[in-house]
VOBA-1610 file (N, C-alpha, C; in pm, whole numbers, padded with zeros to 5 digits, always signed):
BEGIN
Met-01036-01208+02536Met-00913-01156+02483Met-00936-01022+02425Lys-00843-00930+02444Lys-00840-00795+02383Lys-00761-00806+02260Val-00811-00737+02151Val-00736-00729+02029Val-00714-00578+01995Ala-00606-00554+01922Ala-00573-00420+01875Ala-00621-00417+01726Val-00690-00306+01694Val-00742-00286+01561Val-00659-00183+01486Trp-00608-00223+01370Trp-00526-00132+01285Trp-00607-00103+01159Asp-00661+00012+01144Asp-00741+00057+01035Asp-00636+00087+00918Thr-00670+00020+00800Thr-00562+00024+00693Thr-00624+00056+00565Tyr-00558+00151+00489Tyr-00604+00192+00355Tyr-00476+00182+00262Val-00503+00136+00140Val-00398+00125+00038Val-00469+00167-00096Lys-00405+00257-00169Lys-00454+00303-00294Lys-00414+00206-00396Arg-00511+00156-00478Arg-00482+00071-00597Arg-00449+00157-00713Ser-00398+00093-00817Ser-00341+00157-00932Ser-00461+00222-01006Asp-00586+00154-00987Asp-00705+00206-01057Asp-00769+00321-00982Gly-00706+00370-00872Gly-00752+00483-00804Gly-00847+00450-00688Lys-00898+00325-00676Lys-00987+00285-00568Lys-00899+00258-00444Lys-00950+00281-00329Lys-00881+00247-00199Lys-00927+00119-00150Ile-00827+00034-00111Ile-00850-00094-00045Ile-00851-00047+00105His-00957-00104+00170His-00973-00073+00309His-00988-00205+00391Phe-00910-00229+00489Phe-00925-00343+00577Phe-00860-00318+00714Asp-00916-00393+00807Asp-00864-00381+00948Asp-00777-00504+00964Ile-00665-00480+01030Ile-00576-00583+01080Ile-00597-00599+01233Leu-00638-00710+01277Leu-00669-00738+01422Leu-00560-00826+01474Val-00500-00788+01587Val-00374-00861+01639Val-00407-00855+01789Arg-00330-00943+01862Arg-00332-00953+02010Arg-00294-00806+02056Ser-00364-00771+02162Ser-00344-00631+02217Ser-00193-00619+02270Thr-00129-00727+02299Thr+00012-00733+02346Thr+00112-00706+02239Leu+00078-00731+02110Leu+00169-00713+02003Leu+00192-00559+01975Lys+00310-00532+01997Lys+00355-00379+01977Lys+00440-00356+01853Asp+00491-00464+01804Asp+00592-00451+01689Asp+00516-00412+01563Glu+00525-00292+01524Glu+00459-00240+01406Glu+00511-00307+01274Ala+00632-00340+01269Ala+00684-00407+01139Ala+00616-00545+01124Val+00585-00615+01237Val+00512-00738+01221Val+00380-00709+01170Ile+00309-00607+01226Ile+00166-00580+01190Ile+00158-00535+01044Tyr+00263-00463+00996Tyr+00265-00418+00850Tyr+00278-00544+00764Glu+00366-00645+00808Glu+00382-00770+00728Glu+00243-00838+00716Tyr+00168-00833+00815Tyr+00036-00901+00811Tyr-00048-00828+00696Gly-00030-00702+00694Gly-00106-00626+00595Gly-00057-00665+00452Lys+00070-00681+00437Lys+00131-00724+00314Lys+00082-00863+00272Thr+00064-00942+00368Thr+00017-01080+00338Thr-00121-01081+00263Ile-00210-01002+00322Ile-00340-00995+00257Ile-00335-00933+00112Leu-00257-00825+00099Leu-00247-00757-00019Leu-00190-00850-00131Asn-00092-00934-00092Asn-00026-01023-00179Asn-00121-01138-00235Leu-00216-01173-00143Leu-00315-01282-00171Leu-00434-01224-00255Lys-00462-01091-00235Lys-00578-01032-00298Lys-00551-00967-00440Thr-00439-00901-00447Thr-00413-00827-00565Thr-00264-00799-00581Ser-00225-00784-00700Ser-00084-00731-00724Ser-00089-00593-00789Asn-00218-00538-00774Asn-00251-00414-00842Asn-00248-00290-00740Gln-00178-00301-00628Gln-00177-00189-00531Gln-00055-00110-00537Gln-00056+00009-00503Gln+00061+00086-00494Gln+00132+00054-00374Ser+00251+00119-00349Ser+00333+00072-00231Ser+00262+00078-00102Tyr+00285-00019-00018Tyr+00215-00031+00110Tyr+00328-00005+00207Ala+00303+00092+00295Ala+00408+00133+00384Ala+00342+00167+00528Ala+00421+00185+00622Ala+00385+00199+00765Ala+00267+00304+00779Lys+00277+00410+00692Lys+00168+00507+00707Lys+00031+00461+00671Asn+00015+00347+00602Asn-00111+00295+00556Asn-00199+00231+00676Ala-00131+00190+00779Ala-00203+00125+00895Ala-00193+00216+01013Asn-00305+00235+01078Asn-00303+00318+01195Asn-00379+00240+01308Phe-00314+00247+01423Phe-00387+00186+01552Phe-00506+00265+01578Val-00621+00203+01593Val-00745+00282+01625Val-00804+00249+01759Thr-00802+00120+01799Thr-00869+00092+01920Thr-00836-00049+01971Leu-00870-00069+02100Leu-00870-00204+02156Leu-01010-00248+02188Lys-01040-00377+02154Lys-01167-00422+02182Lys-01166-00572+02217Lys-01271-00613+02290Lys-01283-00760+02327Lys-01334-00834+02200Gln-01275-00942+02174Gln-01306-01019+02052Gln-01287-01172+02082His-01384-01235+02143His-01380-01374+02180His-01393-01461+02064Gln-01476-01426+01962Gln-01500-01521+01849Gln-01382-01538+01764Leu-01289-01444+01760Leu-01170-01456+01678Leu-01049-01505+01756Trp-01061-01537+01880Trp-00948-01575+01965Trp-00877-01690+01892Phe-00931-01792+01860Phe-00876-01919+01805Phe-00802-01883+01678His-00856-01808+01593His-00792-01768+01469His-00674-01681+01497Ile-00680-01581+01577Ile-00570-01495+01606Ile-00454-01563+01683Ser-00493-01657+01772Ser-00403-01729+01849Ser-00313-01831+01761Arg-00376-01881+01654Arg-00309-01974+01570Arg-00224-01903+01466Gln-00285-01803+01400Gln-00217-01733+01282Gln-00141-01613+01334Gly-00186-01552+01445Gly-00124-01429+01491Gly-00196-01300+01449Phe-00293-01314+01353Phe-00365-01199+01310Phe-00498-01245+01245His-00585-01137+01217His-00715-01163+01141His-00724-01039+01059Ile-00766-01059+00937Ile-00788-00944+00845Ile-00941-00935+00831Asp-00999-00826+00860Asp-01140-00780+00834Asp-01153-00699+00711Glu-01186-00766+00600Glu-01196-00692+00471Glu-01322-00596+00460Met-01301-00477+00425Met-01397-00381+00435Met-01440-00326+00298Glu-01343-00280+00216Glu-01381-00221+00083Glu-01274-00255-00020Asn-01316-00291-00139Asn-01233-00310-00261Asn-01121-00409-00238Cys-01139-00508-00162Cys-01034-00603-00141Cys-01036-00718-00238Asn-01124-00718-00342Asn-01125-00820-00444Asn-01058-00765-00559
//
């Protein structure tokens, strides 16, 4: 399966940047849905972020990702936490 990777940064109120990737099926083209996935992880992790908007997530690549197929196929997305997500 090919997945699309959306590199995402959100500035926290303490000045640190939250950095995570949103991985979705490569066939998903609706950016509003992808941004909602980003909001989901932010709501779970912190209420201390500044506004999250479309400009925070950028499509970066397509890659093969077999180990995440089950998770993405059931939930629709996977979040790869990278920096300051706690």
